[in-house]
N, C-alpha and C positions, 0 to 999 in steps of 0.2 A: 813745940809748945803751942803754936797757933792752931795746928791740926787737932791737937787734943782739946783745945778750948772750943773749937767749932763742933767737934764730935759731942762733947758734953752738953753744949748748947742745944744741939739737935735732939739729944735724948730728952732733955727737959721739955722741949717743945712737943715732942711726941707724947710724953707722959701727960702733958697738959691737955693736948688736943686729940688724943688717940681715938676717942669715941667719935669725934667729928670726922676724922680721917677715914675710919672704917665705914661710917655712914656715907661719906662722899664716894668711896670705892664701890659700895653696894649700889648707889644710885647710878654711877657710871655704867656698871654692869647691866642694870635694868634698861638704861637708855640704849646701849648697844644692842641688846636683845630685842628691844622694841623696833629699832631701825631695821634689823634683819627681818623681823616679822612683817613690817610694813612693806618692805621691798618685794617680798614674795606674794603677799596678799592671801596666801593659803598655807597657814602653818600646819605642821604635822600634829596629829593628836597624840595622846599619851600612848606610848609603846612600852610594854614591859621588857626591861632588859634582863638578859640572863648570860651565863657564862658559855652557853651553847649557841653558836651562830655560824652563819656563812655570809658572804658578801656578794652582791650583784651590782653590775653597772652596764651601761650600753647606750645605744642611740634611741631616740624617741621621735616618732612621726605619727601623723594622722593622715590616713589614706595616701601614704607615700610622700607627704609633704612634711619637712622637718618642723617640729613644734618650737615655739619661742620659750625663753627662759621663764621660770616661775610656775611650772606645772607641778601639781601635787601627785607624786608617785607613791603607791602603797603596795605592800605585800600582804596577802590575806591567806590565812590557813583554812582548811576545809570546814572549820566550825565558825567561820565568819569573823575571827579576831584579826585585828591589825597587828602584824608581827614585824613590820618594817615600814619606814616612811622617810621620804626625802623630797626636797624641791629641786627641780631640774635647772640646769644652765642651758645655754643655747643648744638645742637638739640633742642634749646628753643628760643623763641622770646618774647618780651614784657618786662614790660607792655607798651603797645602802646596806646596812646591817639587817639581816633577816634572822630573828632570834628563835631558838628552839625552846620547847617546853622543858621545864626543869622543876624538880621537886626538892624543896628544902624543908626538912622536918615534916610538918603537916601542911605546909603552904605550897601551892602549885603556881608556878609562873607560867602563864599561858604562852603558847608559841607553837612552832612547827614540831611535828614528830618525824622520826626518821623515815625516809622514803616517801613522804607525802609530797604531792605536787604543789608548787607555789603558784598561787593565782595573783595576777597583777591588776591593779586599777590605776587609771590616770584620770584625775579630776572626777572620781566616782564612777567611771565607765570602765568596763572590762577591756583589757589590752591583750593582744595576742603576743605571746612570748616566743621568740626564735633564738635558740632552741628552747624547748620546755625544760624545766629544771626541777628536780626533786631535792628535798632538804637532806643535808647531812652536816654533822658538826665538824666540818673540815677547816673552818676558819680561813678559807681561801677565797679569792675574788674570781667571779665567773662573769663573762660577758654574755648578757642576755638582752637582745634588742627588742624593744616594745613598739607595737603598732596598734593604733586605735582606729577602728572603722566607724564611719558615720552611722551605720545602721545598728551599732552595738547599743544596747539599752542599759540603764543602771542596773547594778547587780542586786540579787537577792541577799538576804542576810548571810547566807552560807557561801557567798562569793561566786555563785554560778550565774551563767549568762541567761538572760531571759530573751528568748527568740522573738523576733518581730514577724507576725503572720504575713504571709504573701497574699495580696488581694487576689480574689478569684473572679475571673471574667466569665459571665454567663451569656451565652449566645441566645438571642431571641429569634426563633424561627417563625415566620409568617406563613400560615397555610392558606393557599389560594384555592377555593373550591373549583373542581373540574366539572364542566358541563357534560352530562352524559348524552350521547347521541339518541335522537328519537327513532324508535323502531316503527317502520311503516309496513303493515301487512300487505303482502302481494296476493291478489285474488287468484285462486286456482282456476284453470280453464274448465268449463263445463263440457263434459263428454256426452254427445248425443248419439245413442245407439242407432245404427243403420242396418236394415235387413237382418234383424236378429231372428234366427229360426229357433223356436223353442225345442228343447230336447225332451220330447215326450216319447216314452217307450210305447211302441205299438204292440198291443197284445197279440199273441199267436193264436190262431183259431185251432181249437182242439176238437177233434171229432171223436165220436163214440167208438169208432173202429180201433182207435188207439188203445182203448181200455178193455176191449173184449178179451184178449189173451189173459189179462190179469184177472178178470172176473171169472173166466172159465177155470183158471188154475185154482182159485180159492174155492170154487164150488165143488170141484172134484176131491178136495181134501176131506 
């Protein structure tokens, strides 16, 4: 009898104050959600959920040093959409749902397509995934360790890495003029001819007797 009385009394209280109780439960839920938001400092953005998904988890480091809790880890599809999001615990993240693209009537839920490579970001910076993973609707958990490098730059909208140019060192060569040697002319020795005998042909004396046979021969013809 006492139990029935208490039960009826609680029903009457609920009927009288149910709106207040529902409001109290709703406010409690918002408070808990805000506390979780404040503890991480970096909430996940809106991610479109679908019935097609895979799960990833793993370690999280920056240049080989384990990262503290509260890091924002995102999965990006090749079109730049955020398809998965989670905040990390100490040196670990996950399990993170990575959702696939799905069509319902004329509505398309953005996500990964089959065999597309999943790109990961940590606090807005590209992370190297070991091993690399492609999407499939297997609904299974995969261990993928993420490593962030200091020289990684924020991603483009399509999730690709922007390379940091390597500074080029230009060598400056100083040219020192070379002094050309001065050419000094050496005087040629003067040759003085001594006892030079001029070569003058001595004419041969011709007598008339040498020509007599010739003249006689011509006259007799």
